[in-house]
C-alpha positions in Angstrom: 16.8 68.6 -28.2 20.2 69.3 -26.6 23.4 67.7 -27.8 23.6 65.6 -24.6 20.1 64.3 -24.9 20.8 63.6 -28.6 23.9 61.5 -27.6 21.8 59.5 -25.1 19.0 58.9 -27.6 21.3 57.9 -30.4 23.4 55.7 -28.2 20.4 53.9 -26.8 19.3 53.0 -30.4 22.8 52.3 -31.9 24.5 50.7 -28.9 24.1 47.1 -30.2 25.7 48.0 -33.5 28.5 49.9 -31.9 29.3 46.9 -29.6 29.0 44.5 -32.5 31.4 46.5 -34.7 33.9 46.6 -31.9 33.5 42.9 -31.0 34.3 41.8 -34.5 37.7 43.4 -34.1 38.6 42.6 -30.5 36.7 39.2 -30.3 35.4 39.8 -26.7 32.0 41.2 -25.9 33.1 42.6 -22.5 35.9 44.6 -24.1 33.7 45.6 -26.9 31.1 47.0 -24.4 33.9 49.1 -22.8 34.9 50.4 -26.2 31.3 51.4 -26.9 31.2 53.3 -23.6 34.4 55.1 -24.7 32.7 56.1 -27.9 29.8 57.4 -25.9 32.2 59.6 -23.8 33.8 60.9 -27.0 30.3 61.9 -28.3 29.5 63.6 -25.0 32.7 65.6 -25.2 32.6 66.5 -28.9 28.9 66.8 -30.0 28.0 69.8 -27.7 30.9 71.8 -29.1 30.9 70.6 -32.7 27.3 69.7 -33.3 25.5 66.4 -33.8 26.9 64.6 -36.9 24.7 64.1 -39.9 25.0 60.3 -39.3 25.4 60.0 -35.6 25.1 56.2 -35.5 27.9 55.9 -38.1 30.0 58.3 -36.2 29.8 56.2 -33.0 30.6 53.0 -35.0 33.6 54.6 -36.6 35.0 55.8 -33.3 34.5 52.4 -31.7 36.3 50.7 -34.7 39.3 53.0 -34.4 39.6 52.4 -30.6 39.2 48.6 -31.2 42.0 48.6 -33.8 44.2 50.7 -31.5 43.7 48.1 -28.7 44.6 45.2 -31.0 47.7 47.0 -32.1 48.8 47.7 -28.5 48.3 44.1 -27.7 50.4 43.0 -30.7 53.1 45.5 -29.9 53.2 44.2 -26.3 53.5 40.6 -27.6 56.4 41.7 -29.9 58.2 43.3 -27.0 57.9 40.1 -25.0 59.4 38.2 -27.9 62.2 40.6 -28.2 63.3 39.9 -24.6 63.1 36.2 -25.2 59.8 35.5 -23.6 57.0 33.4 -25.1 55.2 35.5 -27.6 51.4 35.7 -27.0 49.2 35.0 -29.9 47.7 38.1 -31.4 45.5 38.5 -34.4 46.9 40.7 -37.1 45.3 44.2 -36.9 42.4 44.8 -39.3 42.8 47.4 -42.0 42.5 51.1 -41.2 38.8 52.1 -41.2 37.7 54.6 -43.9 35.5 57.5 -43.1 32.4 55.3 -43.5 31.7 52.3 -41.4 31.3 49.6 -44.0 28.2 48.5 -45.8 24.8 48.0 -44.2 25.3 44.2 -44.7 28.6 44.4 -42.8 26.9 46.0 -39.8 24.0 43.6 -39.9 26.5 40.7 -40.0 28.2 42.1 -36.9 24.9 42.5 -35.1 23.9 38.9 -36.0 27.3 37.7 -34.6 26.6 39.6 -31.4 23.1 38.0 -31.0 24.5 34.5 -31.4 27.3 35.2 -29.0 25.1 36.7 -26.3 22.7 33.7 -26.6 25.4 31.0 -26.7 24.2 27.8 -25.0 27.4 27.7 -22.9 25.7 30.3 -20.7 22.8 29.5 -18.3 19.5 30.7 -19.4 19.2 33.6 -17.0 22.7 34.8 -17.9 21.8 34.7 -21.6 18.7 36.8 -20.9 20.6 39.4 -18.8 23.5 39.7 -21.3 21.1 40.0 -24.3 19.1 42.7 -22.6 22.3 44.5 -21.7 24.1 44.3 -25.1 21.2 44.2 -27.5 18.4 45.8 -25.6 20.5 48.6 -24.3 19.1 48.2 -20.8 21.1 49.2 -17.8 21.8 46.8 -15.0 19.3 48.6 -12.8 16.6 48.4 -15.5 17.2 44.7 -15.9 17.1 44.1 -12.1 13.8 46.1 -11.8 12.2 44.2 -14.8 12.9 40.8 -13.2 12.5 41.9 -9.6 16.1 40.9 -8.8 18.8 42.8 -6.9 21.1 45.0 -9.0 24.3 43.4 -7.6 23.0 39.9 -8.5 22.2 41.0 -12.1 25.6 42.7 -12.3 27.4 39.6 -11.2 25.3 37.5 -13.6 26.4 39.8 -16.5 30.1 39.8 -15.4 30.1 36.0 -15.1 28.5 35.6 -18.5 31.2 37.7 -20.2 34.0 35.7 -18.4 32.4 32.4 -19.4 32.3 33.4 -23.0 35.9 34.5 -22.9 37.0 31.5 -21.0 35.2 29.1 -23.3 36.7 30.8 -26.3 33.3 31.3 -27.9 34.0 32.6 -31.4 32.4 35.8 -32.5 30.7 34.4 -35.6 27.5 33.4 -37.2 27.2 29.6 -37.1 26.1 27.8 -40.3 24.7 24.4 -41.2 23.7 22.1 -38.4 25.4 24.3 -35.8 23.2 27.3 -36.7 20.1 25.1 -36.5 21.2 24.1 -33.0 22.1 27.6 -31.9 19.2 29.6 -33.3 16.9 27.7 -30.9 18.8 29.3 -28.0 18.5 32.8 -29.6 14.7 32.4 -30.1 14.3 31.0 -26.6 15.9 34.0 -25.0 13.6 36.4 -26.9 10.6 34.2 -26.1 11.4 34.1 -22.4 11.9 37.9 -22.2 8.5 38.4 -23.8 6.8 35.8 -21.5 8.1 37.6 -18.4 6.6 40.9 -19.6 3.4 39.4 -20.9 2.6 37.4 -17.7 5.1 38.2 -14.9 6.0 35.3 -12.8 6.3 37.3 -9.6 5.8 40.8 -8.2 2.8 43.1 -8.0 2.3 43.7 -11.8 0.7 41.2 -14.1 2.0 42.8 -17.2 5.3 44.6 -17.8 5.0 46.2 -21.3 8.6 47.4 -21.4 9.9 43.8 -21.5 7.4 42.9 -24.2 8.5 45.9 -26.3 12.2 44.8 -26.0 11.5 41.3 -27.0 9.3 42.4 -29.9 12.1 44.7 -31.1 14.6 41.9 -30.9 12.3 39.6 -32.8 11.9 42.2 -35.6 15.7 42.6 -35.8 16.1 38.8 -36.1 13.4 38.7 -38.8 15.3 41.3 -40.8 18.7 39.6 -40.3 17.4 36.1 -41.1 14.7 36.5 -43.7 14.7 32.8 -44.8 14.2 31.3 -41.4 10.6 30.3 -40.9 10.7 30.0 -37.1 12.2 33.5 -36.8 9.2 34.9 -38.6 7.0 32.5 -36.6 8.3 34.0 -33.3 7.9 37.5 -34.6 4.3 36.7 -35.6 3.5 35.3 -32.3 4.9 38.2 -30.3 3.2 40.8 -32.6 -0.2 39.2 -32.1 0.2 38.6 -28.4 1.5 42.2 -27.9 -1.7 43.4 -29.6 -3.7 42.4 -26.6 -1.6 44.0 -23.9 -3.8 47.2 -23.7 -6.9 45.1 -22.9 -5.2 42.6 -20.5 -5.4 44.8 -17.4 -8.1 46.9 -15.9 -7.9 50.5 -14.5 -6.3 49.3 -11.2 -3.9 46.9 -12.9 -6.0 43.8 -12.2 -5.9 41.0 -14.8 -8.7 41.0 -17.5 -9.1 37.5 -18.9 -9.5 37.0 -22.6 -13.2 36.3 -22.4 -13.8 39.7 -20.8 -11.4 41.8 -22.9 -12.6 44.7 -24.9 -11.4 43.6 -28.4 -11.7 47.1 -29.6 -8.6 47.9 -27.5 -6.6 45.2 -29.3 -3.9 46.9 -31.5 -5.0 46.4 -35.1 -1.6 47.4 -36.5 0.2 44.8 -34.4 -2.3 42.2 -35.5 -1.8 43.0 -39.2 2.0 42.9 -38.7 1.6 39.5 -37.0 -0.5 38.1 -39.9 2.1 39.4 -42.4 4.9 37.7 -40.4 2.9 34.5 -40.2 2.5 34.6 -44.0 6.3 35.0 -44.3 6.8 32.1 -41.9 4.6 29.9 -44.1 6.4 30.9 -47.3 9.9 30.3 -45.8 8.8 27.0 -44.5 7.4 26.0 -47.8 10.6 26.9 -49.6 12.5 24.8 -47.2 10.1 21.9 -47.3 9.7 22.0 -43.5 6.8 21.4 -41.3 5.7 24.4 -39.2 7.7 24.7 -36.0 6.6 25.5 -32.5 6.6 29.2 -32.8 4.8 29.2 -36.1 2.2 26.9 -34.7 1.8 29.1 -31.6 1.4 32.1 -33.9 -1.3 30.3 -35.9 -3.1 29.7 -32.6 -2.8 33.4 -31.7 -4.1 34.3 -35.1 -7.3 32.3 -34.4 -8.0 34.5 -31.4 -7.1 37.7 -33.4 -9.6 36.8 -36.2 -12.5 36.3 -33.8 -14.5 39.5 -33.5 -16.1 38.2 -30.3 -15.0 35.6 -27.8 -17.9 33.5 -28.8 -16.6 33.4 -32.4 -13.4 31.7 -31.4 -12.6 28.7 -33.5 -11.8 26.4 -30.6 -11.8 23.3 -32.8 -9.0 24.7 -35.0 -7.1 25.8 -31.9 -7.4 22.3 -30.5 -6.1 20.8 -33.8 -3.2 23.2 -33.8 -2.3 22.3 -30.2 -2.3 18.7 -31.3 0.2 19.5 -34.0 2.2 21.5 -31.5 2.3 18.6 -29.1 3.6 16.4 -31.9 6.6 18.7 -32.8 7.3 20.0 -29.3 5.9 17.5 -26.8 5.7 18.7 -23.2 3.3 18.5 -20.2 2.9 22.2 -20.3 1.7 22.1 -23.9 -0.8 19.5 -22.8 -2.1 21.8 -20.1 -2.7 24.4 -22.8 -4.3 21.8 -25.1 -6.6 20.8 -22.3 -8.2 24.3 -22.3 -8.7 24.2 -26.1 -10.1 20.7 -26.0 -12.4 21.6 -23.1 -13.8 24.6 -25.1 -14.1 22.6 -28.4 -15.3 19.3 -27.1 -16.6 19.9 -23.6 -15.0 20.2 -20.1 -15.0 16.4 -19.5 -12.8 15.9 -22.6 -10.5 18.8 -21.4 -10.2 17.3 -17.9 -9.1 14.0 -19.3 -6.3 15.7 -21.2 -5.0 17.6 -18.2 -5.4 14.7 -15.8 -3.2 12.6 -18.0 -0.2 14.8 -17.1 -1.3 16.0 -13.6 1.3 13.8 -11.9 4.2 14.8 -14.1 7.1 16.0 -11.8 7.7 18.9 -14.0 4.3 20.3 -13.2 4.6 20.1 -9.5 5.0 23.8 -9.0 3.3 24.9 -12.2 0.3 26.9 -10.9 -1.6 27.1 -14.2 -2.2 23.3 -13.9 -4.6 23.6 -10.9 -5.9 26.8 -12.5 -7.0 24.9 -15.6 -8.3 22.0 -13.6 -10.3 24.4 -11.5 -11.9 26.0 -14.5 -12.9 22.7 -16.1 -14.3 21.3 -12.8 -16.3 24.5 -12.3 -17.8 24.1 -15.8 -18.8 20.5 -14.8 -20.6 21.9 -11.7 -18.0 20.3 -9.3 -17.7 23.7 -7.5 -16.0 22.4 -4.2 -13.3 20.6 -6.1 -12.9 23.7 -8.4 -12.5 26.0 -5.4 -9.8 23.8 -3.9 -7.9 23.8 -7.2 -8.1 27.6 -7.4 -6.8 27.9 -3.8 -3.9 25.6 -4.8 -3.1 27.7 -7.8 -3.1 30.9 -5.7 -0.7 29.3 -3.2 1.7 28.4 -6.0 1.6 31.7 -7.8 4.3 34.2 -7.0 2.5 37.1 -8.8 0.2 39.2 -6.5 -2.3 40.1 -9.2 -2.6 36.5 -10.4 -2.9 35.2 -6.9 -5.8 37.6 -6.2 -7.5 36.4 -9.4 -7.3 32.8 -8.4 -8.6 33.5 -4.9 -11.5 35.4 -6.4 -12.3 32.5 -8.7 -12.3 30.2 -5.7 -15.3 32.1 -4.3 -17.2 32.9 -7.4 -17.8 31.5 -10.9 -15.8 33.1 -13.7 -15.6 32.8 -17.5 -12.8 30.5 -19.0 -9.3 31.8 -18.3 -6.9 33.3 -20.7 -4.7 30.1 -21.1 -1.2 30.4 -19.6 1.5 32.0 -21.7 4.6 30.8 -19.9 8.2 30.1 -20.7 9.5 26.6 -21.3 7.5 24.7 -23.9 5.9 26.5 -26.8 2.7 27.0 -24.9 0.3 30.0 -25.0 -1.8 32.0 -27.2 
């Protein structure tokens, strides 16, 4: 590996920590990102000539800290000069202490990373801005990569990121880890961003590909980071468990030509056993953390429990649909939403018959929030087909195809409109705690 490629590899891995270390000093994520880029330039200049350091990540963090401190001092000196000429002195934080040769303890770095996560996912930002900024600062994705992942234009994504940084600065969002009730309120935003990123990769809302594994990998990596930084938070472990188990099925979810393969047809030998075991372990940690806190399982933990039911079934016919229907009932109680009810209808239909499932889905069919939600007619179509009401089922599948923006999914619905098909892989979509 050349020095230049080593720089690129190390920076991709360490970028979040480098930005976080600088942000703690300058208190601005936009400026911190620029400082991190300066550290990258320094590495590209020095490493080819001097060799790759023994601890390259620590080297980058140390350089970023020094540059951040220099910037704070320059700002303070400028404020002092203004005061000397009689102008209003700008407020400037006192410079931090000189950095030593090391970069602080691992706990210090982890605290900085946690601050960065909470800042990038601050509720003051619109959801799409949180996602883009998180992928940029914490996922290390370039603007072009984010644009391609979400099938958006690169200028639009760039503007979204720029506006997000300005919004954080303008709102005076503190670079800190919230505690108490504020943390409870903010952690939901953090987990939602990771969940939405995974959802888009697991079942893309638009485009020609049904699955985008790279997005799933980024979300899974972020979930693992959060689980390490917040070991006592049950829902953090619940989300990690959910994503581990869901990700285990990705190799089996598409056929040779990229076409969707529904859960009833998937070759379970292709499910990733390591990810399933990791998911089970994370689910156990979620249960233990919840018990210590005396809390009932939250939405992500319940979804992970549903995913675990599927992972434990050696064959599709072995699926414990009664348990899944029960878990969906509990999910509906802690996170009620019409989308959860659509998912619950599938489980109820499998556990207690299509008539019972149809009653559940019809109870929310007129909800305004589901007007453009294509899985609703998809689920109705399946239940109607199982009842032998084929003409009505075909019409529902055509309606689902018309609403879908994903080419692969649209083709699947059109195929189902013309021929019977096993029960669908229930939707795993953003917005409510649905999916398994």
